[in-house]
N, C-alpha and C positions, 0 to 999 in steps of 0.2 A: 823431692825425688819420688816419693811414694805416689803422689798425685799424677806425675808424669807416667809412671809405670802403669797405673790404672787406666790412663787414657790409651796407652799403647796396647794394653790387653783388650780394651773395647774395640779399637780400630782394627786390630789384626783378626779378632773374632768376626767382625763385619766383613773383612776381606775374604776370609775363608768361606763364608756363606755365598758371597758373590761368585767366587771361583768355582765352587761346586755346581752351582746352577748354570753358569756359562758353559762349563765343560760338558755337563750332562745334556744341555739343550742344543748345543752347537757343535759338539765334537764327538758325536756318535754314541751318546749314552754312557759316557765315562765319568767317573768321579776322580778328581785329582787331589783331594785332601782327605776324604773319608775312606780310608783303605779297607775297612771292614766291609762297607757297602760295595766298594769296587771289587773285592774278591768274590763277594756273592754274585755280583753281576757277571764277573768272568765265568763263573760256573754256569750261569744261565746262557751266556752267549756260546760257550762251548757246546752245551746241551742242544742249543738251537742250530748249531753249525753256522753261526754268524761270525765268519772269520775276521772281518774288518773291525767289528766292535770288540771281539776277543783280543785282537792284537792291540787295540787302543788301551784296553784294561791292563794288559801285560806291560805296555810301555809306561803307563802311569805308575804301576806298582814298582817296577824296576827303578824308574826315575825318582820316585819318592824315597826309596831305600837309599839310593846314591846321594840324594840331596840331604837326607837326614844324617847319614854317616859323614859326609863331607863337612856339614855344618857343625856337627859335634866335634870333629877333629879340629876345625879351624878355631874354635873358641876354648879349647882345653887350656885351663890355667889362667884365663883372662878375667879381668875384673868385670862385674856385671854390666856397667855402662858401656865399656869398650866392646864387650861381646855382643850386646844388643845392637849397637851401631853397625857393627860388621854384618850381623845377620840381616838386619832390616835393609841395609844397603844392597846386599847380595840379592835379597828377595825382590827389591824394587827393580834391579837390573834385569832379573829373570822375567819379571812381569812385563817390563818394557820390551824385552826381546821377543817374548811370546806374542805381544800385541803387534810388533813390527812384522813378524812372520805371518800372522793372521791377516793383516792388511795387504801384505805383498802377495799372498796366495789367493786372496779373495775370501769373502765371508759367505757361508762358513768354510773354513779350510778343511780339506779332505786329503786322503791318501797320505803320501810321505810328509807333506807340509802339515797336515792335520795332526799326525803323530808327533811331529816336531813341536807343535804348539802344546800338545798334551804333555810331552816330556818337560818342556820349560815350566809349565804351570805346576806340575808335580814336583819338580826340583825346588821351585819357590815355596811350595807348601812343606816340603821337607825341611827347608831352612826355617820356616815359620814355627814348626812344632818344637824345634830346639830353642827358638826365641821364647816360646811359651814356657819352656823349662827354666830358662834364664830369668824370666820375670818372677817365677816362684811365688805366684799369688793364688792362694786358695786351690792349688792343684789343678788349675784350668789350662789345658794344653793348647787352646785356641783353634784347633782344627777338628777335634772329635769331641762330641758333646754328650754321648751316651753316659759316660762315667760322671760327667758334671750333673746331668739330670738326675742320675741315681743318688748322688751326694745331696742334692737339694731335697729330694723326696725323703730320704732317710733322716736327714737332719730335722726337717720340718715335722716328720712323724714323731721323732723323739721329743721335740719341743712341745708338740701337742700333748703327748703322753705325760710330760712333766708340768703342763700348764704354764710353760715359759713362753709368753707371747712375743717377746722382743726377738726380732730376726737377727741372728749372728752376722757380723760383717762378712765372713767368708761366704755365707749363703746369699747375702745381698749381691756380692760381687759375682758369684756364679750365675745368679738370675739375670743380672745385667748383661753378662757375656753371652748367655744363651739367647736372650732377646735380641742382642745386636747381631748374632749369627743369623737369626731368622730375618732381621731387618735387611741384612745384606742379601740374603737369598731372595727376599721379596723385591728389593730394588732391582736386582739383576733380572728377576723374572719379568718385571714390568718393562725393563729396557729390551729384553729379548722379544717379548710379545709385541711391543709397539714399534720397535726399531727406532726409538727416539734418538739414541746415540750409541756409539760403540760401547758395549757393556764393560769392556776391559778398563774403561776410564774409572770405574768404581773401585776395584781393588788397588789400582795404581794410586789413586788419590788417597785412599785410606792408609796404605803403607807409606806413601810419601809423607803424609802428615805425621804418622808415628815416628818416622825417622827424624823429621824436623823437630819434634818434641825432645828426642834424645840428643840432638845436637845443641 
């Protein structure tokens, strides 16, 4: 079970990286999982009087809050395995719905349809952050990695000071999750730049595989 949970951790970290790059590159400079960055961008867009991008950031923020709250409510009191299956299934449905709307509206989606895609992706990421809490592995939320990077640096600094060269399992897991988030971002960036395939295939495949592992 522990090995399956670690795979789910890695796959959802990868998915978050892909979704952030896709939404930023194709949906008006909006982040749909990293809400700290999204709030900062909202301030920038308001300051520049860029109404469309500001609206997209607001949509992402509100949808992420709703997704997080709904996901937390849905798994209250449930066993870990059952909770994770529900969350990953919900996330997969939301990603598929976002992709269907994207394709129906044309790529890149814009206007009301673009905001709809943003909302669906942010709802999915809200569900994913609760999945990260259910995984309960090394304090990795799978959608925000500033705290994870901080933990890595602090732990390694302490190990260096104590001359303890063996990397703790938690730090190794955090490093892998961070690398996979970057790998997802890189893969999505390549897809967006080359147009080789619909980039939404990447997070759908990652979350679908994670759900299959939990089943």
